[in-house]
Structure formats: C-alpha cells, structure tokens
N, C-alpha and C positions, 0 to 999 in steps of 0.2 A: 237755431233748432238745429244746427249740424254744428260740431266740436269745434269750434272760434278756428272756422276757417283764414281768417284775416288774420290772425297768430301764426298759423302753419304758413301760408303763400309769405310773409312779411321776414319769418325766420329762413328760409329759402331762398327769397332776395337776399336778404345780409349776406349769406354765403357766398352768394354768387358775384352782390360787390365788392368782397372782400378779395376774391380771385380775378375780377376782371373789373376796376372800378373804372367809372365813366366819365370823359375828363370831357367839357365844354371851354374853345376857348374864345368865341364871342357868344352874346344871346342875340335872340332874332329881334330883330328893329323895333315889333310891335311891344315886346315888354323893354325893351328901351325909352322909348315913347313915354311909357306909364312911369319910369324913375324922372327924379328930378335934372333940371337942365342944368349945362355947365357942369359936368360929373363925369369923374374918372371909372368904369369899374378896376380896381385893383385884385381882385378875386372871385371863381366861380367855384365852390367845393361841393360837393353832395354830401348832403345835410337830411337827418330825420329818417325815419324808416317808412314811410308810407306801402302799406302795401301792395297797392295799384294804379300807383302814380311813381314816375322819380322827383326826387324834391331837391333842391341847392339852396345854397347860404349866398348871397351876391356882396360883396364886401364892394362900398366908393367911395370915391372922394370928392368932396366938394371942390371947384378953386378957390373957395376962403379957410380953407382948410380943414375945414369940420368933414367929418365918417357919418356915411351912414352902412347900416346893415337892411337886407331885406332876405327874405325867406319867401322860393317860385314853387310850386309844385306843380309838374308838367304832364300831360297824357295824351290818349286815343279814345279815351272812351267817351271824350262827345262835349260839346255845349252845355246839354244840361247838369252833366257833375259838376263844370267849373261854374256855372253863373249859379246853381243854385251850394252852390261851398261859399260864395259871396256874398248874396242874397243872403245868408243862413248866420253870418260872420257877421254881418251888415249890422243885424238888427240885434245878435246878442251882447255886440259889442256895445252899440247905444245903452244897453243897460249893465253891461259891466268893462266901461273901459277902462278900468285898472287894471284889471286882469287878462283882458285878453287880447291876442295882435291886431293892431289898427289893421284894415283890411283896405287895401290900394286898390286894386281893379281885377278884371279876368277878362278873357280874351282870345283871338286865334291867333295863333303864330300869320306874321306877313308871310312867309316863305314854305311853307305848309300848313293851310285851312285847315288840315284836318287833327290838329295839335295845338291844343287848347290848357292853356294857363291860368295859375291865380295867382296874385302875388299879397304879400302882405307885410308887416315889421315885421323884422328876426329877435328872436329871445334865444339866447344861449341858457340852455332846460338842462336839468338833471331831475332821473326818476327816484324819488323818496320817496318815504312814509308822507303821509301828508297830516299835519294837524288837525282831526276830525273837529272839532269845533271852529278855526281859520275857515275849513274848505267851508263843512257846513251854511255856516254864515254868507257867503259868498251866494250859494245858490241856493239860501230860502230867502235871499234878498232878491233877486230877479226874481224869485215867483212873485213874492209881494208884490213888489212894483209892475210888473206885466199883468197881476188880475184884471181883470174887466175891460181890458186892452184890446183884447183879439179885436180883427175887421168885424163886424157885425153880431161879435159877439160868439163866432162859431171857431169849429175845433179844424186844423188844416192848416197850410201852411200855403203865402197865393203863389210859390214856383214849386216845381218837382226838384228833388233833393234826392241824395247818394245817403245811405247808411252804410259808408265803406262802398263796395260795388253792388249794394241792393238799390234799387229806387225804391222809390216811397208815394204808398201812393195820399196823396195830400190834399186830394179834394175838398174840398169845405162842406161836410155839416154839422148841422145843428144837435144832434147828440154823438155825445162822448162811446156811448156804446157801439152805435152806428160806427163810428170811424173809427174805433179801435179795432173791430172785426174785420171790416175791408183793410186796412194794413197790413192785419195777419194773414190774411188770406190770400194777399199779394206775396205777403214775404212767402208763404208757405209753397204758394203754388210756383215761384223762384228756385225755391229748394230744392221740389222735384224735378224741375224742368235740368238743372244743374248736377244736382248729384243723384237722380232715377227713384223708384218709388220705395219708400219704406212701409214693408205693409205694417211692422205694428205702431209705427209715427200715424200711419194714415189713419187707423183708427183710434187713436190717441188725439189725435187733433179736429175730426169733426166733431167728438164728445165734446174735447175743449170750445170748440167755435160753436154748437150750439147750445150748452150746457155751462160749464164753465165761464163763458164770459156773458151770459146773460144773469146767469145768477151772482158775479160778483160785481160788475157794472151798471145793470139796470138800480137796482137799488139806492145807487148814486142819485139815481135823476128821478127818482119815483116814490109814491108815500109823500108829500110832502116837503124830501129832501131835493137837493140842488146845489148842482158844485160851479166855477164859474173858468174857463180854458187861461191858463198863463202861459208865457215865452219857455218852451223847455228846450236843452240842448239836446238830450236825448241820447250821449253816447258817452256818459260821464265817464271811463273806465280810468288807471294810473298810467294811462300811454297815451289820456288827452289833457291827461292834468298835472302838471308840472311844478317845478319849484326854480326860478331861476337864479342860475346859476353863483350871481354876481351879490345879488341880494335877499335873495331864501322867498321873494315875492311869489306867490300862487300864479301859475298864469294857466289858462284854460282854455283850449282851443279845437277845431278840427268839429265845431255842434254838427250837427244834422237838426235844424231848428223847426219846431211846429208848434202852435198853440194846442193844446193839452192839459190833461188832467194832474196837479203838481209830482201826483205819488207816482206817475211814473217814470218821472226821471231818477228815482230811486232804485228802478228793478235791476241794474246793472252793479250795484253794490253787493246783492248778494251773492254774485259768484265767490266760492270760498276761496279760487286761485288769485282774486285781487283783494282781499288782506282786506276789507271794508267792513263791512255788516253792519253787525247788532249796535258799535261805538258809534257807528255814523247815523243810522237809524235813531237812538236817543236824543244824537244833538240836534235829529232833526226836529223831531216831536217834540222837542223844548221850546222851538220856536214856529213849528207851523201843526196847526190841530190836527191830526188824523181825520178825514173825513167820515161822514157817518153813512152807513154803520160804521161805529169805531172797532166794532169787533171784528168788522173783515179785513181790518188793515193789514195785517203779517199773509192772507192767503192773493189779497190784492197784490202786495209785493212777490208773491211766487207768481204768479199770472204776468206782472208785467218784467218778470225775468227773461222770458219765453226761454227755456230750458227744457229739453224732453221730461230732464226727471222731476223736475215742477211740474209739469203738465200731466205724467203721471199721477201725481200725487191727487195733484188738484180735482183730475179725470174721477179717478176712484171714492172723492172725498163727496161730490156734488152732481151725483149720479141722475137725482134726481130736478138740478139746473134751479133756474129763477120760481119755477112754479110750484116743486116741494116747498120752497123757502118761504114763500107768498102764501100758501095753505097752513103752516105753521106759523106763521105770525096772525094768519086768520083767527089759528083756534088759540091762542095763546091767552 
C-alpha cells in the first residue's frame, strides 16, 4: 500500500554496501554444520540485494575436487522469518524443482543465538525480461498441480511467513474472502504502525475492506460457484524471477507461499514498473480459465495488486458492495 518500501530500502543498502562492503572471514559453526562434510571454504562473498537481510555466496571445494556454491541470508528479524522462508521454499520447490533453488536448512547462529540464517543452493542470475509464455507456463503448472492439495482444503499456511519484512496472517480459513480480508487488515495495521495514519488511505481502506473485497471475492464462493485453494508464490515480481546466467533457465525464489486463489498470484504483474501486465495475463488465461464470474477478472486483479491507486478505482466503482451486486443479479 505504500510506495514500494522494499525497493527503497534495497537501493539505500546497495549504496551503503558499495561504500562499506561487508567482509566475513569465517562462517558460524551452525552454518558450517549444515554444509557437506570434508569441505574447504574457498570464498565468502556478498551476493544479492535483500532489503531486510545480509546475503552471501559461499564457494566450497570437496576433498574429491568437486566444487559447490551455496547462498545464505542472515538477519536479526528472527526465527519466524527464516523458518517461514525455509518452509515456503521447501514446499514451492516440491512443485517446481527445476526452477527453484534447493532449500537446505535454517537455524540460529551458535555464537549469537539472536542471529538467524537460511541456506539454499546458489544460482548465478541476471535480471532480464522474461519470456512471458515460458514464465507463465511454470507458474500455471504449479497452480494446476497443487489444486485441491491444501491441507483440509483450507486457505492459509502451516507456519507464519513474511512478505519482505511484512508478517503474514496465515491462519487457516475455510473461506477465501475471510482469509484475504484478515490478511489485508494485518498488512494495513502494520502500514499504519510504521508510517502513521494517512487520512485518505484510512477512508479508502475501510470501503475497500467492507465493500470491495466482499463484492469481488464473495461471488467466487456463492450462487453455486466455488474455487479451490492452490499453492501461491505471492511475490512474483522481476526481482524474484530471474534467468540463470549460464543456462538462461528461469529461476524463481523468495516465495512467501500460502494456499489461496490462483489469480491472487498475478496481482504484482499489474504494476507498470515491472513491465509485465497484459502479455503475461493473456498467456495465463490461455492456460487457466478465469474463475467465475469471468467478467470480474480484471477487477479482481486490481484488488490483488494491493496498490492505493487501484484501491481508489475499485472503491469508486463499487460503492454498494456485494449487496448491490446481489440485488442486480436478482433483478436481471
């Protein structure tokens, strides 16, 4: 809802690192214990541009002469963030093993228990324009393969996760509308606690919560219509979807997974700054039919974009909420 604070923080940290790069001479014992035995560490080098953690590439060489590279991110935001990262990536990797770095473990430093880490395979990547059909095909396949496999058929996730630094409310719910409303309320409450009350946004969000969300999500699960939860990545922007440098293979990482409505995964594609949009939407709809009511597809995508300007448009368009829509359906 704010102006992309993760990008702003990452840019600031990048400038700081250029002036004062971080050097690590040795790894904590618990990180070493998670890596293969009989291994020499050749290099520990800063890698990536995480806004909320420090991240490093670890180059190693085994006694048999083979080499390996690993990626670790380290931070003091706590156990919840690193455990959520591991569980999210582990599950997403199980549906997409060719395109997701293999998660290895997570844990706390032995020498400093307040510092936590996550480790996975390292991939050398570049940010370039993705081929829409190839990329969308991967995402759609995860959605289709995981459909109807949510635990107990519910929406949510089995552990708390973070979207960047934002903690998600992943409590299991039977209704997608209820789950999404709670998730948006949690996000908005954190927004207010960090940045203060924006009087205009306060008015917009109340109408968004009480009118727009019911209007666009309740029809998915009423009137004989239904949807099934599938596994979502939930942060599919170009910074988390890159090309492997040597092979050109699409690599997808930094998921904040949960079980939800498949169309929710497409919300970030709407942002003009990401240069995705209509071409990606068309490819997706060629593979996965829009949910009923189909005529609401574009407005649902606006809702899932979670942007102030899009919220303002929807609030203006649907002042009567679900009740007005229901009355119109009855009189049609």
